[in-house]
N, C-alpha and C positions, 0 to 999 in steps of 0.2 A: 592569226585570229580565227577561231572557229566558233560560230554561234549556232546553238542547237535550236531546231524548230520545236515549238511547243505542241507536240503531238497529243498531249493529254487534253488539250482544249478542243472546242467544237470545230469540226471540219467546215471550211467555208462553202457557202452556196451562193449562187448568183441570182439577182433579179434584174431584168432588163427593162429599160424605159426608152421611149421614142426620142426624148431630148432632155436637156438639162432642166427645163421648167417643169416637165411632168415628174421627173425624178425628185426635184426639190419639194414639190407639193406632196408627193406620196410619203417621203421621209418625214416631212413636217407633220403630216397627219398621224403617222405612226408614233412620232416622238410625243406629241400631245396626248395621244391615247395611252402611251406607256407611262407618262408622268401621272396622269389621272389614276390609272390602275395601281401604280406603285404606291402613291400616297394613300389610296384607300386601303391597300392590303398591308403596308408596312409602316405607315405614318409619316414617311418622308421619302423623297426621291432625290438622288444625286446623279447628275449626268455630266459628261465631259464634252465640251464643244470643240469645234475645229474651225480654222479659217479657210482661206481659199475660196474660189468662185462658187463651188458647189456647197461648201460648208456655210458660207454667209448667205447664199441663195436659199438654203434650207431655213435659216433663221428668218429671212425676209418672208418666206412663205408661211412660217409659223405666225409671224406678226399679222398677216392677212387673216389667218384662222381666228385669231383673237378679235380682230376688228369685225369679223363677220358673225361673231357669237358662237363659232364652232367649238371654242375651248371653254364655254361656260361651265361653271361648276368645279373647275380645277383650282385647288387651294394652293396658290403660289407661295403662301407663307411657309409651306412645307417642302418647297422645291429649292435645290441648291445647284448652281451652275459652276463648273470648273473648266479648266483648259488642258488640252493635251500638250501644247507647247506655246512658246511666246518668244517674240523678239525682245532682246534686252535694250529697249529704247525708252525715251521719256514717256510718261503717262500722257495719253491723248494723241500720241503720234499716229497718223493715219495708217501706218504699216503694221501697227499692233493688232493682233487678232481681237483683243478685248475691245479696242476702240471700234472696230468694224462691227463687232457683235452688239455693242451698245447702240450704234446707229441703226442697225437692222432690226433689233428686237428688244434688247434689255431695257433701254431707256423708256420705251413704251410700256413694258410690263411694270416698271417701278412707278411711272407717272399715273397709269390708268387702271392697273389690274392687281395691285397689292403685293407685288414682289418686293420683299425687304432688301434694301441695298446691301445689308450684311450677308445676304445669301448669294451674292455674286463674288466669287473667289478668284480674283485676277492674279496672274503671276506677277512677280515684282517688276517694277520699272527700273530704269537705269539709275534713278535717283535713290532707289531703295536698296539696290545691290550693285556693288562696284564690279563684280565679276559674275559670269554665268554659274560658277561653282557656288558662290554666295547666294545667288538667286535660287539655285536648286535647293539649298539648305532651308532657305526661308519658306519656300513652297512646301517642302516636305513637312515642315512643322505645321503649316496650315492644314495640310491633309490629315496629319496625325491628330489634330485637335477635333476632327470630326469622325474619327475611326471608332469602331466598336472596341470595347475593352479587351477583347480576346485577339486583337490583331497582332501579328508578329512585329517585333520592334522596328526592324528596318523597312517593313512594308505596312506600316500603320496607315490604312486608307479607308475612306468611306466605302460603303457598299454601293458601288457604281451600278445603277440599273443599265446604263448604256454608255459607251464611248463612241463618239463620232470621229471618224478619221478621213481626211483626204489622202490622196496618193499622188505624189509628184511624178513627172515624166521620167525621173531617174529611179522611181520605185521607193522613195522615202515616205515614211509616215511620221507624224508629229515632227520633231527635229532629230529623228534617227536616220542618218544618211548612210548611203553605201560606203563600206570600208572604214567607217569611223569607230573609234574605241568605245563610244557610248553604246554600241550594239551589244557589247559583251558585259555590260554592267549588270550585276545581279544582286539581290538582297537589299536593294534600295528602290524607293519610289520615284526619285527624280534624278536628273543628271544635267550638268551644264555642258554646252557645246561652244567652244571658243572660236571655231573656224568652220562655220557652215559654208558649204559650197554655193548656197543660195543666199545672197545678201539680204539683210545685214548679217555678218558672221556670228556675233554673240547671241546665243539662244539658251533657253531653259526648256527641258522636255520631260515628260513622263518616260519611264523606262519600259522595256518589254514586260518586266514582272508586274508593273502597275497596270499596263494595258490588259494583260492576261487575267488580272483579278476581276475585271468587269464581267457582269453576267452576260452582257451582249456587246459585241463589237460590230458596228455598222460603218462600212466605208461608203463614201459618196464620191463617185469617180465619173467625170465627164470630159469629153473632148478627145479628138483623135490623137493628140499628143500623149495621152495616157495609155494608148492601145498596146504598145510594146511592153510597158511595165505590167499591165494587167495580164497579158499573155504569159510573160515570164513568171509572174507570181503563181500561176496555176500549173506551171510545168514542174514535174516531180523533181527533176535534177537541179533546179535553180537554187543556189546557196542563198541563205538569208543575208550574208554579207554583200551580195550583189543586188538583191531586191528585198529590202527590209519589210516591205508590205506583205511578203509571203508569210511573215510571222505575226500578222495582225489577226489575232484570234481571241474570242471571248470564251469564258468558262462554259457557257451553255449554248451560245448562239453566235455565229459569225456569218454576216450577210454582206456581200459586195453588191451595192446598188450601182449599176452602170448604165449610162445612156448608150445608144447604138454605136456612136462613134468610138467611145472608150472600149466597147466590147467587140469591135470589128475584127479583131485577130484571135479571139478565143475559139 
């Protein structure tokens, strides 16, 4: 299996932060500002969320911005939240990215700041999809329902203002893991993963093609255990099959946000 690096997308650049907390605050501020600007300029904003410590930490920091009044004026009725990947588990399971996001931010936005429940586009639960492949098809249909009319059939996607991605110690992004066949899937927005090396095994994920469609791709990477993966992702000779994060690129902007521990080997 050979997976091509998307060299047509924006070259990645790095931004360094002292620690996880400062990184999460900064990305949260940028995310809120981006949502406000995109709603004002385009009428709606679609963003893709991620799980993990830094991903959920960013959402918790965004919640503090709302509580402090720093997000005042943002019309959440025009904001849509999506996910880059999800565990195929029962709804409400604490391991699901969606459940963690609800607790960190989204429940607050619905209850106090006017976010419509229907603007939260969760990936299917195990009660809604028997297999990862079925879950991928269900989510692809949800994405297509919010796509512009001129979207290609297999890649009918909303116009993502940004996709947030964590990076695993093994270099995975979303549920695109090293050496897996899902890395080579093209012409489709979603893919099922039956055997994730990180439990639980069954997952649903966006594909590289879907990730590359986003205007911006922002990684949030913290901790010394990510340092080797970050180093390899920036080495010219590293194949995507070994470090999928190397292919985390947006159409116009790719930014790796790293704390000092994660960036210690760059």
